[in-house]
TORNUPA-958370 format. One record per residue: residue number from 1; x, y, z of N, C-alpha, C in turn; residue in three letters. Coordinates in nm, 2 decimals. Each point is the difference from the previous one (the first is absolute). Layout:
SITE,num,npx,npy,npz,capx,capy,capz,cpx,cpy,cpz,residuo
SITE,NUM,X,Y,Z,X,Y,Z,X,Y,Z,ALA $
...
# end
This chain:
SITE,num,npx,npy,npz,capx,capy,capz,cpx,cpy,cpz,residuo
SITE,1,-5.12,-6.20,-2.58,0.13,0.05,0.06,0.07,0.08,-0.11,MET $
SITE,2,0.01,-0.06,-0.12,0.07,0.07,-0.11,-0.07,0.13,-0.04,ILE $
SITE,3,-0.13,-0.01,0.00,-0.08,0.12,-0.04,0.02,0.11,0.11,VAL $
SITE,4,0.00,-0.03,0.12,0.03,0.10,0.11,0.14,0.06,-0.02,LEU $
SITE,5,0.10,-0.08,-0.02,0.13,0.05,-0.02,0.01,0.09,-0.13,LEU $
SITE,6,-0.07,-0.04,-0.10,0.00,0.09,-0.12,-0.07,0.13,0.02,ALA $
SITE,7,-0.11,0.00,0.08,-0.07,0.12,0.04,0.10,0.09,0.08,GLN $
SITE,8,0.07,-0.06,0.09,0.09,0.08,0.09,0.11,0.06,-0.09,LEU $
SITE,9,0.06,-0.07,-0.09,0.10,0.05,-0.09,-0.05,0.11,-0.09,VAL $
SITE,10,-0.12,-0.02,-0.06,-0.05,0.11,-0.08,-0.04,0.12,0.08,VAL $
SITE,11,-0.05,-0.01,0.12,-0.03,0.11,0.09,0.13,0.07,0.03,THR $
SITE,12,0.10,-0.07,0.04,0.13,0.06,0.03,0.06,0.08,-0.12,ALA $
SITE,13,-0.01,-0.06,-0.12,0.05,0.07,-0.12,-0.08,0.13,-0.03,LEU $
SITE,14,-0.13,-0.01,0.02,-0.08,0.12,-0.02,0.03,0.11,0.10,LEU $
SITE,15,0.03,-0.04,0.12,0.03,0.09,0.10,0.14,0.07,-0.03,PHE $
SITE,16,0.10,-0.08,-0.04,0.13,0.06,-0.04,-0.02,0.09,-0.12,VAL $
SITE,17,-0.07,-0.03,-0.10,-0.03,0.08,-0.11,-0.07,0.13,0.04,VAL $
SITE,18,-0.09,-0.01,0.08,-0.08,0.12,0.05,0.09,0.09,0.08,LEU $
SITE,19,0.09,-0.05,0.08,0.10,0.08,0.08,0.09,0.07,-0.10,ILE $
SITE,20,0.05,-0.07,-0.10,0.10,0.06,-0.10,-0.07,0.11,-0.08,ALA $
SITE,21,-0.13,-0.03,-0.04,-0.07,0.10,-0.07,-0.03,0.13,0.08,TRP $
SITE,22,-0.03,-0.02,0.13,-0.03,0.12,0.09,0.13,0.08,0.02,ALA $
SITE,23,0.11,-0.07,0.01,0.13,0.07,0.02,0.03,0.08,-0.13,ARG $
SITE,24,-0.02,-0.06,-0.11,0.02,0.07,-0.13,-0.08,0.12,-0.01,GLY $
SITE,25,-0.13,-0.01,0.04,-0.09,0.12,-0.01,0.04,0.11,0.10,GLN $
SITE,26,0.05,-0.04,0.11,0.04,0.09,0.10,0.12,0.08,-0.05,GLN $
SITE,27,0.10,-0.08,-0.06,0.12,0.07,-0.05,-0.03,0.09,-0.12,LYS $
SITE,28,-0.10,-0.04,-0.08,-0.04,0.08,-0.11,-0.07,0.13,0.04,GLN $
SITE,29,-0.07,0.00,0.11,-0.07,0.11,0.05,0.09,0.10,0.07,ARG $
SITE,30,0.12,-0.05,0.04,0.09,0.09,0.08,0.04,0.12,-0.08,ARG $
SITE,31,-0.02,0.11,0.06,0.04,0.13,-0.07,0.14,0.02,0.03,VAL $
SITE,32,0.08,0.01,-0.10,0.15,0.02,0.02,0.03,0.14,0.01,GLY $
SITE,33,0.13,0.03,-0.01,0.04,0.14,0.00,-0.04,0.07,-0.12,SER $
SITE,34,0.00,0.13,0.00,-0.03,0.08,-0.12,0.08,-0.03,-0.12,TRP $
SITE,35,0.13,-0.01,0.02,0.09,-0.03,-0.11,-0.03,-0.14,-0.06,ASP $
SITE,36,-0.03,-0.10,0.08,-0.04,-0.13,-0.05,-0.12,0.01,-0.08,GLU $
SITE,37,-0.10,0.07,0.04,-0.13,0.01,-0.07,0.02,0.07,-0.13,LEU $
SITE,38,0.07,0.11,0.00,0.02,0.08,-0.12,0.09,-0.08,-0.10,VAL $
SITE,39,0.09,-0.08,0.05,0.08,-0.09,-0.09,-0.08,-0.11,-0.07,GLY $
SITE,40,-0.12,-0.03,0.05,-0.08,-0.10,-0.07,-0.08,0.05,-0.11,GLN $
SITE,41,-0.02,0.14,-0.01,-0.08,0.06,-0.11,0.06,-0.02,-0.13,LEU $
SITE,42,-0.08,-0.03,-0.10,0.04,-0.01,-0.14,-0.05,0.12,-0.08,HIS $
SITE,43,0.06,0.12,0.03,-0.05,0.12,-0.05,0.01,0.02,-0.15,ARG $
SITE,44,0.11,-0.03,-0.06,0.03,0.04,-0.14,-0.04,-0.11,-0.10,ASN $
SITE,45,-0.06,-0.11,0.04,-0.02,-0.11,-0.09,-0.13,0.02,-0.08,GLU $
SITE,46,-0.09,0.09,0.03,-0.12,0.01,-0.07,-0.02,0.14,-0.06,CYS $
SITE,47,0.08,0.10,0.03,-0.02,0.13,-0.05,-0.13,0.06,0.04,GLY $
SITE,48,-0.04,-0.02,0.12,-0.14,0.04,0.05,-0.01,0.15,0.00,PHE $
SITE,49,0.11,0.07,0.03,-0.01,0.14,0.01,-0.05,0.07,-0.13,GLU $
SITE,50,0.03,-0.06,-0.11,-0.04,0.05,-0.13,-0.14,-0.01,-0.03,SER $
SITE,51,-0.07,-0.10,0.06,-0.15,-0.02,-0.03,-0.09,0.06,0.10,ILE $
SITE,52,0.05,0.04,0.11,-0.09,0.05,0.11,-0.03,0.15,-0.02,SER $
SITE,53,-0.11,0.04,0.04,-0.04,0.14,-0.01,0.09,0.09,0.07,GLU $
SITE,54,0.01,-0.01,0.13,0.09,0.07,0.08,0.06,-0.10,0.10,ARG $
SITE,55,0.10,-0.06,-0.03,0.06,-0.11,0.07,0.00,0.03,0.15,TYR $
SITE,56,-0.06,-0.09,0.08,-0.01,0.01,0.15,-0.10,0.10,0.05,LEU $
SITE,57,-0.04,0.10,-0.08,-0.08,0.11,0.06,-0.15,-0.01,-0.06,TYR $
SITE,58,-0.02,-0.09,-0.09,-0.14,-0.01,-0.05,-0.01,-0.14,-0.06,LYS $
SITE,59,-0.12,-0.06,0.02,-0.03,-0.13,-0.05,-0.03,0.01,-0.15,GLY $
SITE,60,0.01,-0.11,-0.07,-0.04,0.00,-0.14,0.12,0.00,-0.09,GLY $
SITE,61,-0.02,-0.05,-0.12,0.11,-0.01,-0.10,-0.04,0.07,-0.13,ILE $
SITE,62,0.09,0.04,-0.07,-0.03,0.07,-0.13,0.01,-0.10,-0.12,LYS $
SITE,63,0.04,-0.12,0.02,0.01,-0.09,-0.11,-0.13,-0.07,-0.03,ALA $
SITE,64,-0.03,-0.02,-0.13,-0.13,-0.06,-0.04,0.02,-0.16,0.01,SER $
SITE,65,-0.11,-0.06,-0.01,0.00,-0.15,0.01,0.09,-0.05,-0.11,VAL $
SITE,66,-0.01,0.06,-0.12,0.08,-0.05,-0.12,0.15,0.02,0.02,ASP $
SITE,67,0.04,0.11,0.07,0.14,0.04,0.02,0.07,-0.06,0.12,ASP $
SITE,68,-0.08,-0.04,0.09,0.06,-0.04,0.14,0.10,-0.11,-0.01,ILE $
SITE,69,-0.02,-0.10,-0.08,0.09,-0.11,-0.01,0.14,0.04,-0.04,TRP $
SITE,70,0.01,0.08,-0.10,0.13,0.05,-0.05,0.06,0.10,0.10,SER $
SITE,71,-0.08,0.08,0.06,0.06,0.11,0.09,0.05,-0.06,0.13,GLN $
SITE,72,-0.05,-0.11,0.05,0.06,-0.06,0.12,0.09,-0.11,-0.03,ILE $
SITE,73,0.04,-0.02,-0.12,0.09,-0.10,-0.04,-0.05,-0.14,0.01,ASP $
SITE,74,-0.13,-0.02,-0.02,-0.07,-0.13,-0.01,0.01,-0.07,0.13,GLY $
SITE,75,0.03,-0.13,-0.01,0.00,-0.09,0.11,0.10,0.03,0.11,ALA $
SITE,76,0.11,0.06,-0.05,0.11,0.04,0.09,-0.05,0.11,0.10,LYS $
SITE,77,-0.07,0.10,-0.06,-0.05,0.11,0.09,-0.11,-0.05,0.09,GLY $
SITE,78,-0.09,-0.09,-0.05,-0.10,-0.05,0.09,0.06,-0.08,0.11,LEU $
SITE,79,0.10,-0.08,-0.03,0.06,-0.08,0.11,0.07,0.09,0.10,TRP $
SITE,80,0.05,0.12,-0.04,0.06,0.09,0.09,-0.11,0.06,0.09,ALA $
SITE,81,-0.12,0.03,-0.05,-0.11,0.05,0.08,-0.04,-0.11,0.10,LEU $
SITE,82,0.00,-0.12,-0.05,-0.04,-0.11,0.09,0.10,-0.02,0.12,TYR $
SITE,83,0.12,0.02,-0.03,0.11,-0.02,0.11,0.00,0.12,0.09,ARG $
SITE,84,-0.04,0.12,-0.05,0.01,0.12,0.08,-0.12,0.01,0.10,ASN $
SITE,85,-0.11,-0.06,-0.03,-0.12,0.01,0.08,0.03,-0.04,0.15,VAL $
SITE,86,0.06,-0.12,0.03,0.02,-0.03,0.14,0.10,0.09,0.06,PRO $
SITE,87,0.09,0.06,-0.07,0.10,0.09,0.05,-0.07,0.13,0.04,VAL $
SITE,88,-0.09,0.04,-0.08,-0.08,0.12,0.03,-0.08,-0.02,0.13,LEU $
SITE,89,-0.06,-0.12,0.01,-0.07,-0.03,0.13,0.09,0.01,0.12,LEU $
SITE,90,0.12,-0.05,-0.02,0.10,0.01,0.11,0.03,0.14,0.04,LYS $
SITE,91,0.01,0.08,-0.11,0.02,0.15,0.03,-0.11,0.06,0.07,LEU $
SITE,92,-0.12,-0.04,-0.03,-0.12,0.05,0.07,0.01,-0.05,0.15,ALA $
SITE,93,0.03,-0.12,0.02,0.02,-0.05,0.14,0.11,0.08,0.07,ASP $
SITE,94,0.11,0.03,-0.07,0.11,0.07,0.06,-0.05,0.14,0.04,TYR $
SITE,95,-0.08,0.06,-0.09,-0.06,0.14,0.03,-0.09,-0.01,0.13,ALA $
SITE,96,-0.08,-0.11,0.01,-0.09,-0.01,0.11,0.08,-0.02,0.13,ALA $
SITE,97,0.11,-0.08,-0.01,0.08,-0.03,0.12,0.08,0.12,0.05,GLU $
SITE,98,0.06,0.08,-0.10,0.09,0.10,0.04,-0.05,0.14,-0.02,HIS $
SITE,99,-0.13,0.02,-0.03,-0.06,0.13,-0.03,-0.06,0.06,0.13,GLY $
SITE,100,-0.06,0.11,-0.02,-0.06,0.08,0.11,-0.13,-0.07,0.04,ASP $
SITE,101,-0.08,-0.04,-0.10,-0.12,-0.07,0.02,-0.02,-0.09,-0.12,SER $
SITE,102,-0.10,-0.09,0.00,-0.03,-0.08,-0.11,-0.15,0.00,-0.04,SER $
SITE,103,-0.02,-0.03,-0.12,-0.14,0.00,-0.05,-0.03,-0.15,-0.04,ASN $
SITE,104,-0.06,-0.07,0.08,-0.02,-0.15,-0.02,-0.09,-0.02,-0.12,GLU $
SITE,105,-0.10,0.09,-0.03,-0.09,-0.01,-0.11,0.08,0.01,-0.13,ALA $
SITE,106,0.09,0.09,-0.01,0.09,0.02,-0.12,0.09,-0.12,-0.02,LEU $
SITE,107,0.06,-0.05,0.11,0.09,-0.11,-0.01,-0.08,-0.13,-0.05,ILE $
SITE,108,-0.12,-0.02,0.05,-0.09,-0.11,-0.05,-0.04,0.02,-0.14,GLU $
SITE,109,-0.02,0.13,-0.04,-0.03,0.03,-0.14,0.12,-0.04,-0.09,SER $
SITE,110,0.12,0.03,0.04,0.12,-0.03,-0.07,0.01,-0.15,-0.02,LEU $
SITE,111,-0.03,-0.08,0.11,0.01,-0.14,-0.01,-0.10,-0.06,-0.10,ARG $
SITE,112,-0.12,0.06,-0.01,-0.10,-0.05,-0.09,0.05,0.04,-0.15,ALA $
SITE,113,0.05,0.12,-0.01,0.05,0.04,-0.13,0.11,-0.09,-0.05,ASP $
SITE,114,0.09,-0.04,0.10,0.11,-0.09,-0.04,-0.05,-0.13,-0.05,ALA $
SITE,115,-0.10,-0.06,0.07,-0.05,-0.12,-0.05,-0.06,0.01,-0.14,PHE $
SITE,116,-0.07,0.10,-0.03,-0.06,0.02,-0.13,0.10,0.02,-0.10,GLN $
SITE,117,0.11,0.08,0.03,0.11,0.02,-0.10,0.06,-0.14,-0.03,ILE $
SITE,118,0.03,-0.08,0.10,0.07,-0.12,-0.03,-0.09,-0.10,-0.08,ARG $
SITE,119,-0.13,0.00,0.02,-0.10,-0.08,-0.07,0.00,0.05,-0.15,VAL $
SITE,120,0.00,0.13,-0.02,0.00,0.06,-0.14,0.13,-0.03,-0.07,SER $
SITE,121,0.11,0.00,0.07,0.13,-0.03,-0.06,0.00,-0.14,-0.04,VAL $
SITE,122,-0.04,-0.09,0.09,0.00,-0.15,-0.03,-0.09,-0.03,-0.12,ILE $
SITE,123,-0.12,0.07,0.00,-0.09,-0.02,-0.11,0.06,0.05,-0.13,THR $
SITE,124,0.06,0.11,0.00,0.06,0.06,-0.12,0.11,-0.09,-0.05,ALA $
SITE,125,0.09,-0.04,0.09,0.11,-0.09,-0.04,-0.05,-0.14,-0.05,LEU $
SITE,126,-0.11,-0.05,0.06,-0.06,-0.12,-0.05,-0.06,0.01,-0.14,GLY $
SITE,127,-0.07,0.11,-0.02,-0.05,0.02,-0.13,0.11,0.02,-0.11,LYS $
SITE,128,0.10,0.07,0.04,0.11,0.02,-0.10,0.07,-0.14,-0.02,TYR $
SITE,129,0.03,-0.07,0.10,0.07,-0.13,-0.01,-0.08,-0.10,-0.09,ALA $
SITE,130,-0.13,-0.01,0.02,-0.08,-0.10,-0.07,-0.04,0.04,-0.14,PHE $
SITE,131,-0.01,0.13,-0.03,-0.04,0.05,-0.13,0.11,0.07,-0.08,SER $
SITE,132,0.10,0.04,0.07,0.11,0.08,-0.06,-0.06,0.13,-0.07,ARG $
SITE,133,-0.11,0.04,0.04,-0.06,0.12,-0.05,-0.01,0.10,0.11,SER $
SITE,134,0.03,0.12,-0.03,0.00,0.11,0.11,-0.14,0.06,0.01,THR $
SITE,135,-0.09,-0.04,-0.08,-0.13,0.07,0.00,-0.07,-0.03,0.14,VAL $
SITE,136,-0.02,-0.13,0.03,-0.06,-0.03,0.12,0.08,0.03,0.12,GLY $
SITE,137,0.13,-0.01,-0.01,0.09,0.03,0.11,0.00,0.15,0.03,ALA $
SITE,138,-0.01,0.08,-0.10,0.00,0.15,0.02,-0.11,0.05,0.08,SER $
SITE,139,-0.11,-0.06,0.00,-0.12,0.05,0.08,0.04,-0.02,0.15,VAL $
SITE,140,0.05,-0.12,0.03,0.04,-0.03,0.14,0.12,0.08,0.04,HIS $
SITE,141,0.09,0.02,-0.09,0.12,0.08,0.03,-0.04,0.14,0.03,ALA $
SITE,142,-0.09,0.05,-0.08,-0.05,0.14,0.03,-0.07,0.01,0.14,HIS $
SITE,143,-0.08,-0.10,0.03,-0.06,0.00,0.13,0.10,-0.01,0.11,ARG $
SITE,144,0.10,-0.09,-0.02,0.11,-0.01,0.11,0.08,0.13,0.01,ALA $
SITE,145,0.03,0.06,-0.11,0.08,0.13,0.00,-0.08,0.11,0.07,ALA $
SITE,146,-0.13,0.01,-0.03,-0.08,0.10,0.06,-0.02,-0.02,0.15,SER $
SITE,147,-0.02,-0.12,0.04,0.00,-0.03,0.14,0.13,0.02,0.07,MET $
SITE,148,0.11,-0.03,-0.07,0.13,0.02,0.06,0.03,0.16,0.02,TYR $
SITE,149,-0.05,0.07,-0.10,0.01,0.15,0.01,-0.08,0.05,0.12,SER $
SITE,150,-0.12,-0.05,0.02,-0.08,0.04,0.12,0.07,-0.05,0.13,ASP $
SITE,151,0.06,-0.11,-0.01,0.06,-0.05,0.12,0.12,0.09,0.04,MET $
SITE,152,0.08,0.04,-0.10,0.11,0.09,0.03,-0.05,0.14,0.05,LEU $
SITE,153,-0.11,0.04,-0.05,-0.06,0.13,0.05,-0.04,-0.01,0.14,PHE $
SITE,154,-0.07,-0.11,0.04,-0.04,-0.02,0.13,0.11,-0.02,0.10,HIS $
SITE,155,0.11,-0.07,-0.05,0.12,-0.02,0.09,0.06,0.14,0.02,LEU $
SITE,156,0.01,0.08,-0.10,0.05,0.14,0.01,-0.08,0.08,0.11,THR $
SITE,157,-0.13,-0.02,-0.01,-0.09,0.07,0.10,0.03,-0.05,0.14,GLN $
SITE,158,0.02,-0.13,0.01,0.03,-0.06,0.13,0.12,0.06,0.06,LEU $
SITE,159,0.11,0.01,-0.08,0.13,0.05,0.05,-0.02,0.15,0.03,PHE $
SITE,160,-0.07,0.07,-0.09,-0.01,0.15,0.02,-0.08,0.03,0.12,GLN $
SITE,161,-0.11,-0.07,0.02,-0.10,0.04,0.11,0.04,-0.06,0.14,ASP $
SITE,162,0.05,-0.12,0.00,0.02,-0.07,0.12,0.14,-0.03,0.04,HIS $
SITE,163,0.10,0.02,-0.09,0.14,-0.03,0.02,0.08,0.12,-0.06,SER $
SITE,164,-0.03,0.12,0.04,0.07,0.11,-0.06,0.15,0.00,0.01,GLY $
SITE,165,0.05,-0.06,0.10,0.15,0.00,0.02,0.06,-0.10,-0.10,GLY $
SITE,166,-0.08,-0.10,-0.05,0.06,-0.09,-0.09,-0.03,0.04,-0.15,LEU $
SITE,167,-0.08,0.10,-0.02,-0.04,0.04,-0.13,0.11,0.03,-0.09,PHE $
SITE,168,0.10,0.08,0.04,0.12,0.03,-0.09,0.07,-0.13,-0.04,PRO $
SITE,169,0.02,-0.09,0.09,0.07,-0.13,-0.03,-0.09,-0.08,-0.10,ARG $
SITE,170,-0.13,0.00,0.02,-0.09,-0.07,-0.10,0.02,0.06,-0.14,TYR $
SITE,171,-0.01,0.13,-0.01,0.02,0.06,-0.13,0.13,-0.03,-0.06,LEU $
SITE,172,0.11,0.00,0.07,0.13,-0.03,-0.05,0.00,-0.15,-0.05,GLU $
SITE,173,-0.06,-0.08,0.07,0.00,-0.15,-0.03,-0.08,-0.02,-0.13,ALA $
SITE,174,-0.11,0.07,-0.02,-0.09,-0.02,-0.11,0.06,0.06,-0.12,MET $
# end
């Protein structure tokens, strides 16, 4: 009898936790207004414009592996990239919802890039935190910055090609 009661209590608790988690995920996926999304960007925290080849219009960066750590302001810049990635995905979702047409393959590519960027940032920060050396962290920081640049380029393409009416607002926000 006690075992059955314990099983019911544990099942009920798991059900409550599952519902709370699902609501949190649903709230997080909600695409807000344009101003809300743009307000979440951390644009000036990493100085990314200075290391990109042609900011927004071409992928790739001009910083070397040796220089990347100092040029993005180290862990602070990496953390800004990490926090911007979900916002950029929300901008892509906004473009898909409010644009003329959408390119599902490009949006899925952006999602894959976002995952890889976040993994590279976490790896770089972990290497820096445990060794206090920027050598190992710089390799992952360079990889994250390069993928971030490619992500910005693809996001610009998405707005340009499929959401032309939103493109000027996108450029102003970035």
